[in-house]
Every structure is written in C-alpha cells, then in structure tokens.
PyMOL commands that place a pseudoatom at each C-alpha (Angstrom):
pseudoatom trace, name=CA, resn=MET, resi=1, chain=A, elem=C, hetatm=0, pos=[30.452, 108.207, 89.950]
pseudoatom trace, name=CA, resn=GLN, resi=2, chain=A, elem=C, hetatm=0, pos=[33.214, 105.556, 90.491]
pseudoatom trace, name=CA, resn=GLU, resi=3, chain=A, elem=C, hetatm=0, pos=[36.148, 105.736, 88.406]
pseudoatom trace, name=CA, resn=GLN, resi=4, chain=A, elem=C, hetatm=0, pos=[37.357, 102.454, 86.723]
pseudoatom trace, name=CA, resn=LYS, resi=5, chain=A, elem=C, hetatm=0, pos=[41.004, 101.576, 87.408]
pseudoatom trace, name=CA, resn=SER, resi=6, chain=A, elem=C, hetatm=0, pos=[43.376, 100.827, 84.860]
pseudoatom trace, name=CA, resn=TRP, resi=7, chain=A, elem=C, hetatm=0, pos=[44.662, 97.287, 84.262]
pseudoatom trace, name=CA, resn=PHE, resi=8, chain=A, elem=C, hetatm=0, pos=[48.179, 98.383, 85.819]
pseudoatom trace, name=CA, resn=ARG, resi=9, chain=A, elem=C, hetatm=0, pos=[46.384, 99.608, 89.060]
pseudoatom trace, name=CA, resn=ARG, resi=10, chain=A, elem=C, hetatm=0, pos=[44.357, 96.169, 89.226]
pseudoatom trace, name=CA, resn=THR, resi=11, chain=A, elem=C, hetatm=0, pos=[47.526, 93.986, 89.334]
pseudoatom trace, name=CA, resn=GLY, resi=12, chain=A, elem=C, hetatm=0, pos=[49.226, 93.163, 92.262]
pseudoatom trace, name=CA, resn=LEU, resi=13, chain=A, elem=C, hetatm=0, pos=[52.142, 95.099, 93.723]
pseudoatom trace, name=CA, resn=PRO, resi=14, chain=A, elem=C, hetatm=0, pos=[54.779, 92.358, 93.069]
pseudoatom trace, name=CA, resn=LEU, resi=15, chain=A, elem=C, hetatm=0, pos=[53.685, 92.043, 89.308]
pseudoatom trace, name=CA, resn=ARG, resi=16, chain=A, elem=C, hetatm=0, pos=[53.844, 95.969, 89.017]
pseudoatom trace, name=CA, resn=VAL, resi=17, chain=A, elem=C, hetatm=0, pos=[57.403, 95.936, 90.320]
pseudoatom trace, name=CA, resn=GLY, resi=18, chain=A, elem=C, hetatm=0, pos=[58.559, 93.071, 88.151]
pseudoatom trace, name=CA, resn=MET, resi=19, chain=A, elem=C, hetatm=0, pos=[57.012, 94.866, 85.157]
pseudoatom trace, name=CA, resn=ILE, resi=20, chain=A, elem=C, hetatm=0, pos=[58.509, 98.084, 85.851]
pseudoatom trace, name=CA, resn=CYS, resi=21, chain=A, elem=C, hetatm=0, pos=[61.913, 96.319, 86.546]
pseudoatom trace, name=CA, resn=ALA, resi=22, chain=A, elem=C, hetatm=0, pos=[61.829, 94.290, 83.261]
pseudoatom trace, name=CA, resn=ALA, resi=23, chain=A, elem=C, hetatm=0, pos=[61.180, 97.520, 81.366]
pseudoatom trace, name=CA, resn=LEU, resi=24, chain=A, elem=C, hetatm=0, pos=[64.297, 98.997, 83.005]
pseudoatom trace, name=CA, resn=GLY, resi=25, chain=A, elem=C, hetatm=0, pos=[66.354, 95.913, 82.149]
pseudoatom trace, name=CA, resn=ILE, resi=26, chain=A, elem=C, hetatm=0, pos=[65.125, 95.998, 78.534]
pseudoatom trace, name=CA, resn=LEU, resi=27, chain=A, elem=C, hetatm=0, pos=[65.927, 99.627, 78.352]
pseudoatom trace, name=CA, resn=LEU, resi=28, chain=A, elem=C, hetatm=0, pos=[69.461, 99.000, 79.633]
pseudoatom trace, name=CA, resn=ALA, resi=29, chain=A, elem=C, hetatm=0, pos=[69.967, 96.349, 77.191]
pseudoatom trace, name=CA, resn=ILE, resi=30, chain=A, elem=C, hetatm=0, pos=[68.896, 98.752, 74.251]
pseudoatom trace, name=CA, resn=VAL, resi=31, chain=A, elem=C, hetatm=0, pos=[71.355, 101.463, 75.683]
pseudoatom trace, name=CA, resn=GLY, resi=32, chain=A, elem=C, hetatm=0, pos=[74.146, 98.573, 75.459]
pseudoatom trace, name=CA, resn=MET, resi=33, chain=A, elem=C, hetatm=0, pos=[72.954, 97.800, 71.835]
pseudoatom trace, name=CA, resn=PHE, resi=34, chain=A, elem=C, hetatm=0, pos=[73.711, 101.449, 71.081]
pseudoatom trace, name=CA, resn=ARG, resi=35, chain=A, elem=C, hetatm=0, pos=[77.016, 101.323, 72.506]
pseudoatom trace, name=CA, resn=GLY, resi=36, chain=A, elem=C, hetatm=0, pos=[78.094, 98.439, 70.600]
pseudoatom trace, name=CA, resn=ASN, resi=37, chain=A, elem=C, hetatm=0, pos=[78.062, 95.659, 73.214]
pseudoatom trace, name=CA, resn=VAL, resi=38, chain=A, elem=C, hetatm=0, pos=[75.655, 93.445, 71.380]
pseudoatom trace, name=CA, resn=PRO, resi=39, chain=A, elem=C, hetatm=0, pos=[76.214, 92.069, 67.905]
pseudoatom trace, name=CA, resn=LEU, resi=40, chain=A, elem=C, hetatm=0, pos=[73.450, 93.518, 65.409]
pseudoatom trace, name=CA, resn=ASN, resi=41, chain=A, elem=C, hetatm=0, pos=[71.709, 90.109, 64.418]
pseudoatom trace, name=CA, resn=PRO, resi=42, chain=A, elem=C, hetatm=0, pos=[68.283, 89.388, 65.361]
pseudoatom trace, name=CA, resn=LEU, resi=43, chain=A, elem=C, hetatm=0, pos=[69.049, 86.411, 67.594]
pseudoatom trace, name=CA, resn=SER, resi=44, chain=A, elem=C, hetatm=0, pos=[71.465, 88.326, 69.681]
pseudoatom trace, name=CA, resn=ILE, resi=45, chain=A, elem=C, hetatm=0, pos=[69.122, 91.299, 70.051]
pseudoatom trace, name=CA, resn=SER, resi=46, chain=A, elem=C, hetatm=0, pos=[66.420, 88.908, 71.032]
pseudoatom trace, name=CA, resn=LEU, resi=47, chain=A, elem=C, hetatm=0, pos=[68.585, 87.313, 73.568]
pseudoatom trace, name=CA, resn=ALA, resi=48, chain=A, elem=C, hetatm=0, pos=[69.766, 90.469, 75.123]
pseudoatom trace, name=CA, resn=LEU, resi=49, chain=A, elem=C, hetatm=0, pos=[66.324, 91.759, 75.725]
pseudoatom trace, name=CA, resn=LEU, resi=50, chain=A, elem=C, hetatm=0, pos=[64.918, 88.445, 76.815]
pseudoatom trace, name=CA, resn=ILE, resi=51, chain=A, elem=C, hetatm=0, pos=[67.699, 87.750, 79.338]
pseudoatom trace, name=CA, resn=SER, resi=52, chain=A, elem=C, hetatm=0, pos=[67.910, 91.455, 80.629]
pseudoatom trace, name=CA, resn=GLY, resi=53, chain=A, elem=C, hetatm=0, pos=[64.224, 91.917, 81.016]
pseudoatom trace, name=CA, resn=GLY, resi=54, chain=A, elem=C, hetatm=0, pos=[63.365, 88.305, 82.061]
pseudoatom trace, name=CA, resn=SER, resi=55, chain=A, elem=C, hetatm=0, pos=[66.096, 88.313, 84.750]
pseudoatom trace, name=CA, resn=TRP, resi=56, chain=A, elem=C, hetatm=0, pos=[65.232, 91.849, 86.237]
pseudoatom trace, name=CA, resn=GLY, resi=57, chain=A, elem=C, hetatm=0, pos=[61.503, 91.064, 86.098]
pseudoatom trace, name=CA, resn=LEU, resi=58, chain=A, elem=C, hetatm=0, pos=[61.808, 87.865, 87.736]
pseudoatom trace, name=CA, resn=VAL, resi=59, chain=A, elem=C, hetatm=0, pos=[64.238, 88.594, 90.465]
pseudoatom trace, name=CA, resn=SER, resi=60, chain=A, elem=C, hetatm=0, pos=[62.534, 91.810, 91.238]
pseudoatom trace, name=CA, resn=TRP, resi=61, chain=A, elem=C, hetatm=0, pos=[59.033, 89.972, 91.398]
pseudoatom trace, name=CA, resn=ALA, resi=62, chain=A, elem=C, hetatm=0, pos=[60.357, 87.345, 93.720]
pseudoatom trace, name=CA, resn=VAL, resi=63, chain=A, elem=C, hetatm=0, pos=[61.933, 89.793, 95.949]
pseudoatom trace, name=CA, resn=THR, resi=64, chain=A, elem=C, hetatm=0, pos=[58.895, 91.817, 96.146]
pseudoatom trace, name=CA, resn=THR, resi=65, chain=A, elem=C, hetatm=0, pos=[56.552, 88.801, 96.717]
pseudoatom trace, name=CA, resn=ALA, resi=66, chain=A, elem=C, hetatm=0, pos=[58.739, 87.766, 99.720]
pseudoatom trace, name=CA, resn=VAL, resi=67, chain=A, elem=C, hetatm=0, pos=[58.664, 91.346, 101.080]
pseudoatom trace, name=CA, resn=VAL, resi=68, chain=A, elem=C, hetatm=0, pos=[54.801, 91.439, 100.876]
pseudoatom trace, name=CA, resn=ASP, resi=69, chain=A, elem=C, hetatm=0, pos=[54.329, 87.785, 102.382]
pseudoatom trace, name=CA, resn=VAL, resi=70, chain=A, elem=C, hetatm=0, pos=[56.647, 88.693, 105.426]
pseudoatom trace, name=CA, resn=GLU, resi=71, chain=A, elem=C, hetatm=0, pos=[54.916, 92.098, 105.900]
pseudoatom trace, name=CA, resn=ARG, resi=72, chain=A, elem=C, hetatm=0, pos=[51.431, 90.291, 105.654]
pseudoatom trace, name=CA, resn=ASP, resi=73, chain=A, elem=C, hetatm=0, pos=[52.776, 87.562, 108.475]
pseudoatom trace, name=CA, resn=ALA, resi=74, chain=A, elem=C, hetatm=0, pos=[54.363, 90.308, 110.585]
pseudoatom trace, name=CA, resn=ALA, resi=75, chain=A, elem=C, hetatm=0, pos=[50.996, 92.322, 110.514]
pseudoatom trace, name=CA, resn=ALA, resi=76, chain=A, elem=C, hetatm=0, pos=[49.050, 89.081, 111.251]
pseudoatom trace, name=CA, resn=ASP, resi=77, chain=A, elem=C, hetatm=0, pos=[51.476, 88.332, 114.308]
pseudoatom trace, name=CA, resn=ALA, resi=78, chain=A, elem=C, hetatm=0, pos=[51.386, 91.757, 115.805]
pseudoatom trace, name=CA, resn=PRO, resi=79, chain=A, elem=C, hetatm=0, pos=[49.024, 92.671, 118.503]
pseudoatom trace, name=CA, resn=ASP, resi=80, chain=A, elem=C, hetatm=0, pos=[46.550, 95.340, 117.582]
pseudoatom trace, name=CA, resn=GLY, resi=81, chain=A, elem=C, hetatm=0, pos=[47.880, 98.861, 118.221]
pseudoatom trace, name=CA, resn=ASP, resi=82, chain=A, elem=C, hetatm=0, pos=[51.471, 97.771, 118.369]
pseudoatom trace, name=CA, resn=PRO, resi=83, chain=A, elem=C, hetatm=0, pos=[53.256, 98.388, 114.998]
pseudoatom trace, name=CA, resn=GLY, resi=84, chain=A, elem=C, hetatm=0, pos=[56.569, 97.373, 116.574]
pseudoatom trace, name=CA, resn=ASN, resi=85, chain=A, elem=C, hetatm=0, pos=[58.042, 93.833, 117.187]
pseudoatom trace, name=CA, resn=GLU, resi=86, chain=A, elem=C, hetatm=0, pos=[57.997, 94.287, 120.943]
pseudoatom trace, name=CA, resn=LYS, resi=87, chain=A, elem=C, hetatm=0, pos=[56.162, 91.297, 122.673]
for i in range(1, 87): cmd.bond("trace and resi %d" % i, "trace and resi %d" % (i + 1))
show_as sticks, trace
zoom trace
C-alpha cells in the first residue's frame, strides 16, 4: 500500500525553505511586538508581519532556487562517476 505524501512534501525544496523562513520571520516579528518594538495598532502589526515574513521568505526562496539550479547544472556537466569538479 502506497502512502500519500502531505502537501508540504509535494512542494519543491525552494518553496519549503521559503515557507519555513517566512514563518521564522513572522515569529521574530511577534517576539519584537511583545518586547515593545512595534506600536500596537492593526496597521503596524500587519506591516511588521508582512515585511518580516515576506522578506525572509522571498530571499530564502530565491537563494535556495539559485542553489538548486546551480547544483542541477553542475550535475549535468559532471561526467558520470565523477562527483568532483576535475576535468
């Protein structure tokens, strides 16, 4: 019997890394709110969560996408049986 994968496992690695880092950014924004670094009005809270989660998620997604692309290109260029960069 084949086990069905969760939606998180079906997404690509860059998207998973982006979502995890966005969640960490939002968590850090919430910690900052409790420490008193953000005025407690709805607009400030929304912007703090959007900017921190969005920037952490977007940057980590972009970096991970670049790493995956480079690794894929390097694996395609490498001769069979030679994991190094020697030619």
